[in-house]
N, C-alpha and C positions, 0 to 999 in steps of 0.2 A: 504495499498499500504506500500510496505517496506520502510524504511530510511536504506539511506546509508551511512556510513563514510571511507574515505580513511584514513588510518594511514600510512604513510612514514616512515619506519623503518630502520635502518642499511647503507648501501649503495644505495640500489636500490631497495628493498620490498616495499610490497604493504601489509597491514594487512586491510580486510575489517572488519567491523561491518556491520550486518544487522541487523535492529531492527523493531518488529511488534508492533505498537501501539497499536493492539488490544488486544492484548494479555499480552504486556510488557517486551517478552525476547527480548532476543538480541545476538547474534550468532557473534564470532569471527571468523575468516575463516584465517586459516595459520598463527596462532600467533606465528613469530618469536623470540619477545619476549615478557616479561609480562607489566612493567611498563607503557611504552607510549600508549597501549592499555586500562589497567587500568585507566589512567590519561583522554583517549579520551572517555571511557562511563561514568565515573564520571562527564566531564567537562556538559555532554548532559544530563546527569538525567537518564543512561540507567544504568541498572544491567546485565552483561553477566550473560547469564543460559545457554548456549553451546558453545561449540568449535567447528569445523567441520573441520576436519586436511584432504589435498588431498594427501598427500605422506609424509615418512617417514624423508625427510631431514630436518636437525637443522634449517634451516631458515625457514623452514616451522611449525617446533613443538615445537621452544625451548623456547615459552612461557607456554608451556601447563601445566606444574606443579604449576609455581608459579600463574597462574589465577587461575586453580582450586584450590589450595590452600588458595587464598584471596576470592572467591566466589563460591564454591562447586558446579562448574557448572557440566557438565557432557561432554564428550569428547568423539565424533563419528568419524571415521574413517576406513580407508580401512585394511577388514579383513586378506589381502594379506601380509599386513608388521604391523599384531600384534607384532611379536617381536620384531619389529624396533621398533615400540613407544609403552614405556610400559604403557604409561597415558590412554591407550585408558579403556572408558565403553561399547562402543558400535561398535562391530563391522558391518560393510556393504561392501557391494560388487555389482556389475552389477545387475540392479532392484528393487533393495531393496529402502528404501522413507527414509528420515530425514522429519521433520518437524519443524516450527518454529512456534509456536502457531496454527493455523487452515491450514499454509499454505505447501503444499508438495513439497518436491526436490527428483526429482528422481536420483538416483545416478548412472551414467556411468562409466562404466570402460575404463581408458584409457591409456592401461600401455605402455612403451615405454622409457619415462625421469626414470621411475622406474617400476621396474614390477607388481608392484599393483597399479598405479596412478589412483584415481577416480576424477571424477567432477559431482557437483550437480546443476542437471536442475531446476529451478522452474519456469514451466510453466504457471504461472498464472500472475508472475510475470516480465515474461519476460527476466531472468537473467539468466546466469549461470555462476557458479566459477570454474574455469579449472586449478589452481596452475600452473603448468609448464610446462602444454601441448601444449597451443594457447598461443601465444602471438601476439598484434598487430604486423602484417607483420612477423610474425615469429613460431618459436615450438621449442618448448625444445631439449635439446642435447641427443641423443640416447644411458645415461649412463649404464641403464640395458635392454634394449629393442632391436629393429629393424624396419628398415624403413619400412617393413610392417606391423608391427604393426602401426605406426604414420600415416601410409597411412588411415590405416582402421579407426584411430580415426578423422584424417580430415574428412572422407566422414561422420562418425555420426555428429561429430559436423556441419558441411555445411549443413547437413539438417533440423537442428533446425532452426526455423522462421527467416527470413531476420531480424526483428526489436530486436531479442537477444541481449540484453546488456551481454558482455562477460567480466566478472573481473578475470585479470591473476593479478600474485604474483610480477613483476617485471616493472618496468617500463625501459624496453630493446628498444622503439620504434624507435628511432632517429638510434640505430644504426641497427636493425633489416630492416630501412626501406633504409640504405645507400647499404644493400648488395641486399634486392628488388629490387632496381635500377638497378644494376649491373646483376640482373637475368633476368628481366625483363623491360628494359630502353626506349622502347616503348610502355608501359601502360600509358596511360595517367590519367588514374585515381592514379594510382601511384605516376605520378609526381607531380599533383595536391594536394595528400593527404600529400607527403612529404613536400611541401612549406608549409603547414598547420602546420605540426611535428614542422619543425624548427622554426617557428615562437612561437610556445608554447614555446618549451626547452631555447627560448632564453632569455623568461619571466619568465623563473622556474616554467611554469604552467605544470602540469600532462596531459600526452595522454590517459589515461586509465580509465575508461571501455572504447575498441570497440564493433565493433557490427557483426554481422555475415556477415549483408550485408558490410560492409566496407569490412570483411576476404576475402568474395568468391572474391572481386574486385582486392585487392591490395595484397594481402597473396600467396606470391612464394608456400609454403608448400602447403597451402590447393589448391591452383591452379594446384599444378603439376598432370602432366596428368596421373602419373603409378609411380609405386613403386621403377622404377627402376632412372627417374627423381627425386624423394621426395630423394631417395638417395643421388646422385648427389649434389643437391643444398644442404643439410646440410653436408656433406662433404665440401662441399666449402665453407659455410656459419663458420663452423670450425673455418677455417684458414684465414678467410676473414679478412684484414686490411685496409680496404675501410674508 
């Protein structure tokens, strides 16, 4: 079973370390910076052998070069964004696979936040690394894509098994939840979840990973009934100040 470490960096980013005890391999997912990630691995006696990038934004790739220099790791990322991530060694796209030891990760194309954004789904481990596409009660801004792309992403991700743990790259849950309550004020599951989130954040505790089951029940973007509704909700969230 893969062991996971959550590394908080910058103002609200999470870098994930995924360690496979059987092979000794460790993957750093979307390292924004290098030093805290290297320190966290060293503290656990883990050696970073790979980096997996979900998209090109600097707060997901900024640590690539220094971590590679320190460890000799291999960097995998989206083929469609290769020109914007010059440190990549291996280019992958929808339907390709990555591996940590003997464990397979299926690459899923989820464009919209960026044009070539990908996710890594590890079915045997019931986990998916989604970068900035799916958040707890939220989705990524449509910087380089469209609402119809994000709507399709939501359909692909909601089709994963309910128990799948969702590892997103930011602690946005509380602000996402405030908008979600405005969008669906009568959603009892959402009201209950936000009470838990508010309590956790009051104690400085993280609120992710989430699960596909939780997102099906409480995420207004996954629950949007049409492309038009998702587009309307995304536009509203972009200016929401609740």
